[in-house]
GULO-195418 format. One record per residue (C-alpha): residue number from 1; x, y, z; residue in three letters. Coordinates in steps of 0.2 Angstrom, whole numbers, plus 5000, padded with zeros to 4 digits. Last residue first. Example, Ala and Ser with C-alpha at 12.3 -4.5 7.8 and 13.67 -1.06 7.14 Angstrom:
<rs>
   i    X    Y    Z  aa
   2 5068 4995 5036 ser
   1 5062 4978 5039 ala
</rs>
This chain:
<rs>
   i    X    Y    Z  aa
 672 5186 5307 5109 ser
 671 5176 5321 5105 leu
 670 5166 5314 5092 ile
 669 5162 5298 5097 thr
 668 5154 5306 5114 his
 667 5145 5318 5105 phe
 666 5137 5305 5096 ile
 665 5133 5296 5111 asn
 664 5125 5308 5121 gly
 663 5112 5312 5106 asp
 662 5108 5296 5106 glu
 661 5107 5295 5124 ile
 660 5095 5312 5123 arg
 659 5085 5304 5110 lys
 658 5083 5288 5120 arg
 657 5075 5299 5137 asn
 656 5058 5291 5137 ile
 655 5063 5274 5130 ile
 654 5074 5272 5146 his
 653 5061 5280 5157 glu
 652 5048 5266 5152 lys
 651 5061 5253 5158 asp
 650 5064 5238 5147 ile
 649 5052 5223 5141 phe
 648 5060 5205 5140 glu
 647 5058 5202 5158 glu
 646 5038 5205 5157 arg
 645 5037 5188 5145 ile
 644 5043 5176 5159 pro
 643 5028 5182 5168 tyr
 642 5014 5183 5157 ile
 641 5019 5168 5149 trp
 640 5010 5155 5163 asp
 639 5022 5142 5164 lys
 638 5028 5127 5153 tyr
 637 5038 5116 5161 asp
 636 5044 5102 5148 pro
 635 5049 5084 5153 lys
 634 5064 5079 5147 ser
 633 5065 5070 5132 leu
 632 5068 5052 5134 tyr
 631 5085 5043 5131 leu
 630 5084 5025 5126 ile
 629 5097 5013 5134 lys
 628 5105 5003 5122 arg
 627 5097 4984 5120 asp
 626 5111 4972 5122 leu
 625 5110 4958 5107 ser
 624 5103 4942 5112 lys
 623 5115 4928 5112 glu
 622 5103 4915 5103 ile
 621 5096 4898 5113 lys
 620 5084 4885 5107 asp
 619 5086 4888 5089 ile
 618 5070 4884 5081 lys
 617 5071 4869 5070 lys
 616 5066 4864 5052 gly
 615 5048 4863 5043 tyr
 614 5032 4866 5048 glu
 613 5015 4862 5043 lys
 612 5018 4854 5027 leu
 611 5005 4842 5026 glu
 610 4994 4856 5017 glu
 609 5007 4859 5002 pro
 608 5011 4877 5004 ile
 607 5005 4885 4985 leu
 606 4986 4880 4987 phe
 605 4980 4888 5003 tyr
 604 4991 4904 4994 ala
 603 4975 4906 4982 lys
 602 4965 4912 4995 asn
 601 4947 4906 4993 lys
 600 4935 4919 4988 asn
 599 4921 4928 4997 asn
 598 4932 4941 5007 gly
 597 4950 4933 5007 ile
 596 4947 4916 5012 lys
 595 4956 4903 5021 lys
 594 4969 4915 5030 pro
 593 4987 4909 5030 ile
 592 4996 4913 5044 phe
 591 5015 4911 5040 ile
 590 5031 4911 5051 tyr
 589 5049 4913 5047 leu
 588 5065 4912 5060 glu
 587 5083 4913 5054 gln
 586 5087 4925 5040 lys
 585 5069 4929 5035 ala
 584 5066 4940 5018 arg
 583 5064 4925 5008 thr
 582 5047 4922 5008 leu
 581 5043 4939 5006 ala
 580 5052 4942 4990 val
 579 5046 4926 4983 tyr
 578 5028 4929 4988 thr
 577 5031 4947 4979 ala
 576 5038 4938 4964 asn
 575 5021 4927 4964 leu
 574 5008 4940 4963 glu
 573 5018 4948 4949 asp
 572 5019 4932 4939 ile
 571 5000 4931 4942 cys
 570 4998 4949 4936 ala
 569 5008 4947 4921 ser
 568 4996 4931 4914 lys
 567 4983 4940 4919 tyr
 566 4985 4954 4907 ala
 565 4991 4942 4894 glu
 564 4975 4930 4898 gln
 563 4963 4946 4896 tyr
 562 4972 4953 4883 leu
 561 4969 4936 4873 lys
 560 4952 4935 4877 ser
 559 4948 4953 4870 leu
 558 4956 4944 4855 glu
 557 4948 4929 4854 lys
 556 4932 4938 4857 ser
 555 4913 4931 4862 phe
 554 4917 4923 4878 lys
 553 4932 4935 4885 arg
 552 4916 4946 4882 tyr
 551 4907 4939 4900 asn
 550 4920 4942 4911 lys
 549 4924 4961 4909 val
 548 4934 4970 4897 ile
 547 4935 4987 4891 lys
 546 4952 4992 4885 val
 545 4963 5007 4889 leu
 544 4976 5010 4877 gly
 543 4995 5012 4877 met
 542 5006 5019 4865 lys
 541 5026 5019 4863 asp
 540 5025 5007 4847 lys
 539 5006 5002 4845 asp
 538 4991 4999 4855 ile
 537 5000 4991 4871 asp
 536 4986 4988 4883 val
 535 4978 4994 4899 leu
 534 4964 4984 4907 tyr
 533 4948 4992 4908 phe
 532 4933 4984 4921 ser
 531 4936 4997 4936 his
 530 4943 4989 4952 asn
 529 4962 4996 4948 ser
 528 4974 4990 4937 pro
 527 4966 4973 4931 arg
 526 4974 4959 4931 pro
 525 4967 4956 4950 asn
 524 4976 4940 4955 ile
 523 4975 4938 4975 glu
 522 4988 4926 4983 ile
 521 4987 4927 5004 lys
 520 4999 4926 5019 phe
 519 4991 4939 5032 phe
 518 5002 4937 5048 pro
 517 5016 4936 5037 leu
 516 5031 4934 5053 ile
 515 5049 4936 5047 val
 514 5062 4935 5060 val
 513 5081 4937 5060 lys
 512 5079 4951 5047 phe
 511 5083 4953 5028 glu
 510 5081 4968 5018 leu
 509 5082 4969 4997 gly
 508 5063 4969 4996 lys
 507 5056 4977 5013 ala
 506 5046 4990 5004 lys
 505 5038 4981 4991 his
 504 5034 4969 5006 ile
 503 5024 4982 5017 thr
 502 5030 4987 5032 ile
 501 5029 4983 5051 val
 500 5046 4984 5063 lys
 499 5045 4974 5079 val
 498 5055 4992 5091 ala
 497 5069 4988 5101 asn
 496 5078 5007 5097 glu
 495 5065 5017 5093 tyr
 494 5066 5028 5080 leu
 493 5059 5047 5079 val
 492 5057 5059 5065 asn
 491 5036 5064 5067 val
 490 5029 5063 5050 tyr
 489 5014 5077 5050 leu
 488 5018 5092 5035 glu
 487 5023 5077 5026 glu
 486 5007 5066 5026 glu
 485 5000 5081 5020 pro
 484 4986 5088 5030 ala
 483 4966 5082 5024 thr
 482 4958 5078 5040 lys
 481 4969 5090 5051 leu
 480 4966 5102 5041 tyr
 479 4945 5102 5047 glu
 478 4955 5102 5064 leu
 477 4962 5118 5062 phe
 476 4947 5125 5056 asp
 475 4937 5119 5070 lys
 474 4951 5127 5083 leu
 473 4947 5144 5074 asp
 472 4964 5153 5071 ile
 471 4970 5144 5058 phe
 470 4982 5151 5047 glu
 469 4991 5163 5060 asp
 468 4989 5146 5072 glu
 467 4996 5134 5058 lys
 466 5015 5134 5064 thr
 465 5010 5134 5085 lys
 464 4995 5118 5083 leu
 463 5009 5111 5072 leu
 462 5023 5113 5085 glu
 461 5010 5105 5098 leu
 460 5008 5091 5087 phe
 459 5024 5088 5087 lys
 458 5029 5091 5106 met
 457 5015 5078 5111 phe
 456 5023 5065 5096 phe
 455 5041 5065 5104 ala
 454 5035 5063 5122 ser
 453 5027 5048 5116 ser
 452 5038 5037 5128 tyr
 451 5035 5051 5142 asn
 450 5017 5044 5143 phe
 449 5013 5045 5161 asn
 448 5022 5060 5167 asp
 447 5022 5070 5148 phe
 446 5004 5068 5147 val
 445 5000 5075 5165 lys
 444 4982 5077 5161 phe
 443 4983 5095 5169 arg
 442 4998 5098 5161 lys
 441 4995 5093 5143 tyr
 440 4979 5098 5143 ile
 439 4987 5116 5149 glu
 438 4999 5116 5135 val
 437 4985 5111 5123 ile
 436 4974 5128 5125 leu
 435 4990 5138 5127 glu
 434 4990 5134 5108 tyr
 433 4973 5134 5104 asn
 432 4973 5154 5114 ser
 431 4962 5158 5128 ile
 430 4945 5163 5130 leu
 429 4937 5151 5117 gly
 428 4936 5137 5126 phe
 427 4936 5142 5146 asn
 426 4922 5137 5154 glu
 425 4923 5120 5146 phe
 424 4945 5119 5148 phe
 423 4941 5122 5168 tyr
 422 4928 5109 5169 glu
 421 4935 5096 5163 ile
 420 4950 5090 5174 tyr
 419 4946 5094 5192 glu
 418 4926 5098 5191 ser
 417 4923 5083 5180 trp
 416 4933 5072 5192 leu
 415 4923 5077 5207 ser
 414 4906 5078 5199 asn
 413 4905 5060 5192 tyr
 412 4891 5054 5190 lys
 411 4881 5070 5188 asp
 410 4895 5075 5176 lys
 409 4896 5060 5167 phe
 408 4877 5062 5162 lys
 407 4881 5080 5157 lys
 406 4893 5072 5144 tyr
 405 4884 5062 5139 ile
 404 4872 5075 5131 pro
 403 4854 5075 5135 ile
 402 4842 5073 5121 gly
 401 4831 5058 5127 lys
 400 4833 5054 5145 glu
 399 4814 5052 5150 lys
 398 4809 5044 5134 ala
 397 4824 5032 5133 lys
 396 4823 5025 5151 asp
 395 4838 5013 5145 lys
 394 4849 5028 5142 asn
 393 4865 5024 5148 leu
 392 4871 5007 5152 asn
 391 4883 5006 5139 phe
 390 4892 5023 5144 ile
 389 4892 5019 5161 phe
 388 4899 5000 5160 asp
 387 4912 5007 5151 arg
 386 4918 5016 5164 leu
 385 4919 5005 5175 lys
 384 4927 4994 5165 ser
 383 4941 5006 5161 lys
 382 4943 5007 5179 asp
 381 4944 5026 5185 leu
 380 4962 5032 5192 gly
 379 4957 5048 5184 ser
 378 4975 5051 5178 ile
 377 4977 5036 5170 ser
 376 4962 5033 5163 ser
 375 4960 5051 5157 phe
 374 4975 5048 5145 ile
 373 4970 5029 5143 asp
 372 4955 5032 5133 gly
 371 4937 5029 5138 leu
 370 4934 5049 5143 ile
 369 4941 5053 5127 phe
 368 4932 5041 5116 phe
 367 4915 5046 5122 thr
 366 4919 5064 5120 phe
 365 4920 5062 5105 ser
 364 4906 5050 5100 ile
 363 4894 5059 5112 asp
 362 4896 5076 5100 asp
 361 4886 5087 5109 phe
 360 4900 5098 5117 pro
 359 4906 5106 5100 phe
 358 4921 5112 5100 asn
 357 4927 5106 5117 leu
 356 4920 5089 5111 phe
 355 4931 5089 5097 lys
 354 4946 5095 5108 leu
 353 4945 5078 5117 phe
 352 4944 5069 5101 cys
 351 4960 5077 5095 ile
 350 4966 5073 5112 ile
 349 4962 5056 5112 glu
 348 4970 5054 5094 arg
 347 4986 5060 5102 ile
 346 4986 5047 5114 leu
 345 4981 5032 5098 pro
 344 4995 5040 5086 his
 343 4988 5041 5069 glu
 342 4987 5061 5068 lys
 341 5007 5062 5071 val
 340 5011 5053 5058 asn
 339 5026 5042 5063 leu
 338 5020 5027 5070 thr
 337 5008 5026 5054 lys
 336 5023 5023 5044 glu
 335 5030 5009 5056 ser
 334 5041 5005 5068 glu
 333 5032 4997 5084 val
 332 5035 4997 5102 ala
 331 5024 4983 5111 ile
 330 5012 4992 5124 asn
 329 4997 4979 5121 lys
 328 4987 4993 5110 ser
 327 5001 4998 5100 ile
 326 5005 4982 5093 leu
 325 4987 4981 5089 trp
 324 4985 4998 5081 ser
 323 5001 4996 5071 thr
 322 4994 4978 5065 ile
 321 4979 4988 5056 leu
 320 4989 5003 5050 glu
 319 5001 4989 5041 val
 318 4986 4981 5035 tyr
 317 4979 4996 5026 ser
 316 4997 5000 5019 asn
 315 4993 4983 5010 glu
 314 5003 4966 5006 arg
 313 5010 4963 5023 val
 312 5027 4959 5031 leu
 311 5032 4959 5051 ile
 310 5048 4960 5055 ala
 309 5057 4953 5070 ile
 308 5076 4958 5075 asp
 307 5070 4974 5084 ser
 306 5062 4965 5093 phe
 305 5074 4955 5102 asn
 304 5075 4938 5100 phe
 303 5076 4922 5110 arg
 302 5061 4927 5126 gly
 301 5055 4939 5114 lys
 300 5050 4926 5100 leu
 299 5035 4917 5114 glu
 298 5027 4933 5117 glu
 297 5029 4937 5100 leu
 296 5019 4921 5095 leu
 295 5007 4924 5107 asn
 294 5002 4941 5100 phe
 293 5001 4935 5082 leu
 292 4989 4920 5088 arg
 291 4976 4931 5096 glu
 290 4978 4947 5081 lys
 289 4977 4931 5070 ile
 288 4961 4924 5078 val
 287 4954 4943 5079 glu
 286 4956 4944 5062 glu
 285 4947 4929 5058 thr
 284 4933 4936 5066 asp
 283 4924 4921 5077 ile
 282 4904 4918 5074 asn
 281 4905 4901 5064 lys
 280 4926 4899 5062 leu
 279 4934 4902 5045 glu
 278 4951 4892 5045 asp
 277 4965 4898 5048 ile
 276 4981 4888 5040 arg
 275 4998 4890 5053 glu
 274 5013 4888 5045 ile
 273 5028 4889 5052 ser
 272 5047 4890 5045 val
 271 5063 4886 5056 tyr
 270 5082 4889 5051 gly
 269 5098 4878 5056 ala
 268 5106 4862 5054 asp
 267 5123 4869 5050 gln
 266 5126 4871 5028 leu
 265 5127 4891 5030 asn
 264 5129 4897 5014 lys
 263 5113 4890 5009 pro
 262 5110 4881 4992 thr
 261 5098 4887 4980 gln
 260 5085 4883 4967 arg
 259 5077 4897 4958 ser
 258 5083 4894 4942 asn
 257 5066 4890 4933 leu
 256 5057 4903 4943 phe
 255 5052 4915 4929 val
 254 5050 4897 4919 ser
 253 5032 4894 4930 ile
 252 5025 4909 4922 ile
 251 5028 4903 4903 glu
 250 5025 4887 4907 arg
 249 5009 4891 4911 leu
 248 5006 4903 4898 ile
 247 5011 4890 4884 glu
 246 4999 4877 4894 glu
 245 4983 4887 4892 asn
 244 4971 4878 4902 asp
 243 4958 4891 4898 gln
 242 4971 4905 4908 leu
 241 4956 4905 4923 glu
 240 4956 4887 4921 lys
 239 4974 4886 4925 lys
 238 4974 4898 4940 ile
 237 4959 4889 4946 gly
 236 4969 4885 4963 ser
 235 4973 4868 4959 asn
 234 4981 4869 4942 ser
 233 4992 4883 4947 leu
 232 4998 4877 4963 phe
 231 5000 4861 4956 asn
 230 5013 4868 4941 tyr
 229 5021 4878 4954 leu
 228 5025 4863 4965 asn
 227 5032 4851 4950 glu
 226 5042 4867 4945 gln
 225 5050 4870 4962 ser
 224 5045 4886 4970 phe
 223 5038 4881 4987 ile
 222 5051 4865 4989 ile
 221 5066 4877 4987 asn
 220 5058 4890 4997 asn
 219 5058 4877 5013 phe
 218 5076 4871 5008 glu
 217 5084 4891 5010 val
 216 5071 4890 5025 ile
 215 5082 4875 5032 phe
 214 5099 4879 5027 lys
 213 5100 4898 5036 tyr
 212 5095 4914 5025 ser
 211 5105 4929 5019 arg
 210 5121 4920 5010 phe
 209 5111 4911 4996 asn
 208 5120 4901 4983 lys
 207 5114 4900 4966 ser
 206 5122 4915 4959 leu
 205 5119 4914 4940 lys
 204 5132 4921 4927 asp
 203 5132 4926 4912 glu
 202 5144 4932 4900 lys
 201 5142 4944 4884 val
 200 5155 4946 4871 asn
 199 5149 4961 4863 phe
 198 5140 4951 4846 his
 197 5127 4947 4861 arg
 196 5121 4965 4864 phe
 195 5103 4964 4858 ala
 194 5101 4946 4864 glu
 193 5108 4951 4882 lys
 192 5100 4965 4884 val
 191 5081 4957 4876 lys
 190 5085 4942 4890 asp
 189 5086 4954 4906 phe
 188 5075 4965 4898 leu
 187 5059 4955 4899 glu
 186 5057 4962 4918 val
 185 5051 4978 4912 glu
 184 5049 4989 4928 gly
 183 5034 5003 4923 gly
 182 5030 5009 4938 arg
 181 5015 4996 4940 phe
 180 5028 4982 4935 arg
 179 5038 4986 4950 tyr
 178 5038 4968 4958 ile
 177 5051 4960 4948 ala
 176 5060 4949 4965 gln
 175 5061 4931 4952 lys
 174 5069 4943 4937 lys
 173 5083 4945 4950 asp
 172 5097 4959 4947 gly
 171 5112 4961 4940 val
 170 5119 4974 4926 tyr
 169 5137 4974 4923 phe
 168 5143 4984 4906 leu
 167 5160 4988 4900 ser
 166 5172 5000 4889 gly
 165 5181 4995 4875 gly
 164 5177 5008 4864 ser
 163 5160 4997 4856 ser
 162 5157 4993 4872 leu
 161 5155 5013 4879 ala
 160 5146 5019 4865 asp
 159 5133 5006 4866 glu
 158 5129 5010 4883 leu
 157 5126 5029 4878 leu
 156 5115 5026 4866 pro
 155 5106 5012 4875 lys
 154 5103 5021 4893 leu
 153 5089 5032 4886 asn
 152 5082 5018 4879 asp
 151 5084 5006 4894 trp
 150 5074 5020 4908 gln
 149 5060 5020 4896 leu
 148 5060 5002 4894 leu
 147 5061 5001 4912 ser
 146 5073 4996 4924 thr
 145 5064 4985 4939 asp
 144 5071 4968 4934 gln
 143 5091 4978 4934 phe
 142 5092 4978 4952 glu
 141 5107 4986 4949 asp
 140 5117 4992 4933 ile
 139 5133 4995 4932 leu
 138 5143 5005 4918 tyr
 137 5161 5006 4914 his
 136 5168 5019 4901 ser
 135 5158 5036 4905 phe
 134 5167 5050 4898 arg
 133 5171 5067 4906 thr
 132 5166 5087 4905 ala
 131 5147 5079 4907 leu
 130 5140 5093 4893 arg
 129 5156 5085 4882 tyr
 128 5151 5067 4887 tyr
 127 5131 5073 4882 ile
 126 5138 5081 4867 glu
 125 5148 5066 4863 pro
 124 5132 5053 4864 val
 123 5122 5067 4854 thr
 122 5109 5080 4857 ile
 121 5095 5088 4847 phe
 120 5094 5071 4838 asp
 119 5072 5071 4837 lys
 118 5072 5053 4846 asp
 117 5088 5057 4858 phe
 116 5081 5075 4865 leu
 115 5061 5065 4865 leu
 114 5069 5052 4876 lys
 113 5076 5065 4890 thr
 112 5061 5072 4890 lys
 111 5050 5055 4893 arg
 110 5064 5049 4906 asn
 109 5064 5067 4917 leu
 108 5044 5068 4916 asp
 107 5039 5058 4932 glu
 106 5052 5069 4941 leu
 105 5041 5086 4936 phe
 104 5053 5098 4927 leu
 103 5045 5116 4932 ile
 102 5051 5132 4920 asp
 101 5035 5141 4925 glu
 100 5029 5141 4908 lys
  99 5036 5126 4903 arg
  98 5027 5119 4919 ser
  97 5009 5127 4912 ile
  96 5012 5121 4895 gln
  95 5015 5105 4900 asp
  94 5000 5104 4912 leu
  93 4989 5110 4900 phe
  92 4995 5095 4886 arg
  91 4993 5085 4902 arg
  90 4975 5091 4904 val
  89 4969 5087 4884 tyr
  88 4978 5070 4886 leu
  87 4967 5065 4900 phe
  86 4952 5070 4893 leu
  85 4956 5061 4876 lys
  84 4960 5045 4887 val
  83 4944 5049 4898 tyr
  82 4933 5052 4881 pro
  81 4941 5034 4874 asn
  80 4937 5024 4890 tyr
  79 4922 5015 4879 met
  78 4929 5015 4862 leu
  77 4941 4999 4861 lys
  76 4928 4987 4871 ala
  75 4912 4995 4863 glu
  74 4920 4990 4847 phe
  73 4926 4974 4853 glu
  72 4907 4970 4858 ile
  71 4899 4978 4842 leu
  70 4913 4966 4831 arg
  69 4908 4950 4841 arg
  68 4889 4952 4841 ile
  67 4893 4955 4822 asn
  66 4903 4939 4819 asp
  65 4891 4928 4830 thr
  64 4877 4934 4821 ile
  63 4884 4934 4803 asn
  62 4891 4915 4809 lys
  61 4873 4910 4815 trp
  60 4865 4916 4796 ile
  59 4881 4906 4786 asn
  58 4878 4889 4796 lys
  57 4857 4893 4789 phe
  56 4866 4894 4772 lys
  55 4876 4881 4773 asp
  54 4865 4868 4780 asp
  53 4860 4864 4796 leu
  52 4851 4845 4800 ile
  51 4841 4842 4814 ala
  50 4839 4825 4824 asp
  49 4847 4833 4840 lys
  48 4840 4848 4841 lys
  47 4851 4863 4835 ile
  46 4863 4875 4844 pro
  45 4872 4885 4832 pro
  44 4890 4881 4827 glu
  43 4902 4891 4835 lys
  42 4898 4896 4851 tyr
  41 4899 4913 4859 ser
  40 4880 4920 4855 phe
  39 4874 4904 4865 ile
  38 4880 4913 4879 glu
  37 4867 4924 4880 pro
  36 4871 4944 4882 leu
  35 4869 4951 4898 asp
  34 4886 4960 4897 gln
  33 4881 4968 4881 leu
  32 4867 4976 4890 asp
  31 4857 4983 4873 ile
  30 4845 4996 4874 thr
  29 4829 5000 4867 thr
  28 4821 4982 4866 thr
  27 4834 4973 4879 asn
  26 4822 4964 4889 lys
  25 4812 4957 4874 asn
  24 4830 4951 4865 ile
  23 4837 4942 4879 phe
  22 4819 4932 4882 asn
  21 4820 4929 4866 his
  20 4839 4923 4866 ile
  19 4834 4912 4882 ser
  18 4818 4905 4871 asn
  17 4830 4899 4857 leu
  16 4841 4889 4868 lys
  15 4825 4881 4877 gln
  14 4818 4877 4862 lys
  13 4835 4869 4853 asp
  12 4833 4875 4837 phe
  11 4828 4867 4821 lys
  10 4811 4873 4816 glu
   9 4812 4891 4822 lys
   8 4831 4894 4816 phe
   7 4823 4905 4800 val
   6 4813 4915 4812 lys
   5 4831 4918 4820 leu
   4 4836 4927 4807 ser
   3 4822 4940 4809 glu
   2 4827 4942 4828 arg
   1 4845 4944 4824 val
</rs>
């Protein structure tokens, strides 16, 4: 490149030429292709206004840009090859082990089935013979989530059934295809129809909505209309990201071509509220949403049961966040996080107390415990006073440096220390972990003060007992809790009247009287992870990892096309997830739209027209269903284990005379 550029010295734009020289001088030994100047993507060399280039110069420039393109494409395709080879090696090793152990992984079921068909190991008649029956009629639900591999395995059976007078009925909604990451192939909808067209295919579209009230249906008709979607793609920057490719834009919009519905319930009912949360100085957006959410729930509880309300979010991290908000306000909440014993706020307080006992210099754990609900409810101390005490410590840092907080607490609140903490502090390590927890429950009256959490206290105690032989030392048990499998921490408890907090993916197929979307966002990420690779088709039945960074797309049409396809699919996924979220509500729908996601503007801001702040009207009075009475567990009465266990022992004399008694019994049997 350096030698070739000498030819352009007289005719090249000076500023552009300097940028190329700067790049070359900066990359003397190695080249970072991501830093390539955009100039190398130009079809024509950037020359001075009055300069004229002949074909020789054009060919030199073309040779430079072609070599750069090939180099970029070469790196993009080979960058992740070592990882792919390593993966395939581990996969082969895993296959060998699974065959040896006679194990079949659920994820491999479809793949192994396909191999049987490919090698003609099993014919269709043989399948029916092995099943001892023959199927003639097939119904496939949620067809938009069917993978190509699953379809290939079903196809021979379906063709056999159809050719002998049977039937295939498949149903689904392309707008709700949100499982592409699991292999869902929404394109199968039309491919299957085309493949079986000689079997007299009948197609029917359901345009009537049996779930939502009138105004919610009309609201979604507005949002997913062709005109509104095109405006969204244009205003949100998606059109620009796709380089104004109208064909791709039409493909995205066409997914919602038949989305318009009519409500079954034609009465003037249903309500939608949209609130845009703008970035405010010195105010956390999450705190604003938190306050609005509490105000909304307070208003809704006068007209609905909490069990009628669902809060839908995109990620599990938001499930955890909102669950913690609701628990902090003593609002009953049902979510995956509330069913994990380790995540329960009261159990976390107990774990912190155990951490403190295990290491008394752990100021954070001790502070968390004394500021928690368990200690404040038994001590009678106001949390604000304790908080002031903590924050006013160590004012004279030179004088009190190195003194742990528990000692200062002991000096300040000696009676509380003596009554509630001293016993554990002095006897730690002298009693078993099980007895320690039992005494904590008893002394802090957790079952009296927090009876609604009895199941979690009992589960934690059961867990500790189960793992007692494996983790004798408390420190080992605490380490186990950090990485314990979710299924071991699950508490099977169902609240009668609780707000549901779930992800949009898990809400698919469900309906709720009221739906709240507190973090309504659209974030398009075409990458399968936070890395710069993309999963692409290499050839039939084979996938590859290709590295595509933003700068590469300027130099290679092939990489740009791959990126656009990935971006298109990600965009459809996001819109489908949005469609699922907006169509779960039966009577009322509430949407909070944060202005930003991290440092980027939230694209959801452009989906709902700015002038649309509410639609429809609330139902003034709803006949709430009667709450069934909740039966709490009775309070366990733990006693010193020595006394009841004495009753298990028989008299000493009985043991001594056991041989004589056995002989006597034998003689009695003989004589009888």
